[in-house]
C-alpha positions as CSV (number, residue, x, y, z in Angstrom):
1,X,-31.5,9.4,-1.0
2,X,-27.9,9.0,-2.3
3,X,-27.3,12.8,-1.7
4,X,-28.6,12.6,1.8
5,X,-26.3,9.6,2.5
6,X,-23.2,11.4,1.1
7,X,-24.1,14.6,3.1
8,X,-24.4,12.5,6.3
9,X,-21.1,10.7,5.6
10,X,-19.2,14.0,5.0
11,X,-20.7,15.5,8.1
12,X,-19.7,12.5,10.2
13,X,-16.2,12.5,8.8
14,X,-15.8,16.3,9.3
15,X,-17.0,16.5,12.9
16,X,-13.7,15.2,14.5
17,X,-11.8,17.7,12.4
18,X,-14.1,20.5,13.4
19,X,-13.7,19.6,17.1
20,X,-9.9,19.7,16.7
21,X,-10.1,23.1,15.2
22,X,-12.0,24.4,18.3
23,X,-9.6,26.0,20.7
24,X,-10.2,27.5,24.1
25,X,-13.1,29.8,24.7
26,X,-12.7,33.6,24.6
27,X,-13.1,33.6,28.4
28,X,-10.2,31.2,28.8
29,X,-8.0,33.3,26.4
30,X,-8.9,36.5,28.3
31,X,-8.2,34.9,31.7
32,X,-4.8,33.5,30.4
33,X,-3.9,36.9,29.0
34,X,-4.7,38.6,32.3
35,X,-2.8,36.0,34.4
36,X,0.3,36.0,32.1
37,X,0.4,39.4,30.3
38,X,4.1,38.8,29.3
39,X,3.2,35.7,27.3
40,X,2.1,36.0,23.7
41,X,-1.1,34.0,23.4
42,X,-0.2,33.1,19.9
43,X,2.7,31.0,21.2
44,X,0.6,29.0,23.6
45,X,-0.1,25.3,22.8
46,X,-3.6,24.4,24.0
47,X,-5.1,21.0,24.8
48,X,-8.2,19.8,26.5
49,X,-11.7,21.2,26.2
50,X,-14.8,19.1,25.4
51,X,-15.6,18.7,29.0
52,X,-12.0,18.7,30.2
53,X,-10.0,21.7,31.5
54,X,-8.2,23.8,28.9
55,X,-4.5,23.4,29.4
56,X,-2.1,26.1,28.2
57,X,1.5,24.9,27.6
58,X,3.9,27.8,27.3
59,X,7.3,29.2,28.1
60,X,7.6,31.7,31.0
61,X,10.9,33.4,31.5
62,X,12.6,30.7,29.6
63,X,11.1,27.8,31.5
64,X,8.2,25.4,30.8
65,X,4.9,26.1,32.3
66,X,1.3,25.1,32.2
67,X,-2.0,26.6,33.4
68,X,-5.4,24.8,33.5
69,X,-8.7,26.7,33.1
70,X,-12.3,25.6,33.2
71,X,-14.5,26.7,30.2
72,X,-15.5,29.9,31.9
73,X,-11.9,31.0,32.3
74,X,-11.4,30.2,36.0
75,X,-7.8,29.2,36.7
76,X,-7.7,25.7,38.3
77,X,-4.0,24.9,38.6
78,X,-0.5,25.8,37.4
79,X,2.7,24.0,37.0
80,X,6.1,25.5,36.3
81,X,9.6,24.3,35.8
82,X,12.0,24.8,38.8
83,X,15.6,24.1,39.7
84,X,15.8,20.5,40.9
85,X,17.6,21.7,44.0
86,X,14.4,23.5,45.1
87,X,12.6,20.2,45.4
88,X,11.9,19.2,49.1
89,X,14.7,17.2,50.7
90,X,12.5,14.1,50.9
91,X,12.0,14.1,47.2
92,X,15.7,14.5,46.4
93,X,16.6,11.8,49.0
94,X,14.0,9.4,47.4
95,X,15.7,9.9,44.0
96,X,19.1,9.4,45.5
97,X,18.1,6.1,47.2
98,X,16.0,4.6,44.4
99,X,17.8,5.5,41.2
100,X,20.9,3.8,39.8
101,X,21.7,7.2,38.1
102,X,20.3,9.7,40.6
103,X,20.2,12.7,38.4
104,X,17.1,14.8,38.3
105,X,16.8,16.1,34.7
106,X,13.7,18.3,35.2
107,X,11.5,19.4,38.1
108,X,8.1,21.0,38.2
109,X,6.1,22.5,41.0
110,X,2.3,22.3,40.9
111,X,0.1,25.0,42.5
112,X,-3.6,25.5,43.0
113,X,-5.4,28.6,41.8
114,X,-4.4,30.5,45.0
115,X,-0.7,29.7,44.5
116,X,-0.5,27.1,47.3
117,X,1.9,24.3,46.4
118,X,0.1,21.0,45.7
119,X,3.1,18.9,44.8
120,X,6.1,18.3,42.6
121,X,7.1,16.2,39.7
122,X,10.5,15.2,38.6
123,X,12.1,13.4,35.7
124,X,15.0,11.3,36.9
125,X,16.4,7.8,36.7
126,X,16.8,7.7,32.9
127,X,13.6,9.6,32.2
128,X,11.2,8.2,34.7
129,X,8.5,10.6,35.7
130,X,8.0,10.7,39.5
131,X,5.3,12.6,41.5
132,X,5.7,13.8,45.0
133,X,3.3,15.5,47.4
134,X,4.0,19.0,48.8
135,X,6.1,17.6,51.6
136,X,8.3,15.6,49.1
137,X,6.8,12.1,49.8
138,X,6.8,9.9,46.8
139,X,3.3,9.4,45.4
140,X,3.8,7.6,42.0
C-alpha cells in the first residue's frame, strides 16, 4: 500500500515535468524546416502545444520572428519584425497623437498562412504594446 502511494505521488509530481519536456511534434518540426530552411531548428524556442498552437520564436535575417503551427504541422500565422516606418500611416499617426514620447521602439507585422497581412503590433510610449489592424486602426 505504501509503495503504491509513493509510486502514485512520484508519477503525479513528474507529469508536469514530462509535459514540459515534450516539444513540438515531428510534423511541426518538418513543416518549420520546410518553411524556414535557413533557420537552424536547434536555435528555435518553442512554446504552446497541449491543445494550443506550437509557436516557434526565432531570428530571421537578424530580426525577431514567430510562426504558429497546429499539431499536424499546418502553418497558421507568422509575425516578423519590421522597420517602424513601414507601419501604416494611421498607426504612426496614432502613436504620434497619443504618446508623450512618440517613439516606436519595435514593430511587427502579422500575416496569415497565405501571407496576407492581418495586422501590426508596435512597442511605443515607454514600452506600451499596441495592436493595429491591417489598415493601421488602433485595436488595443
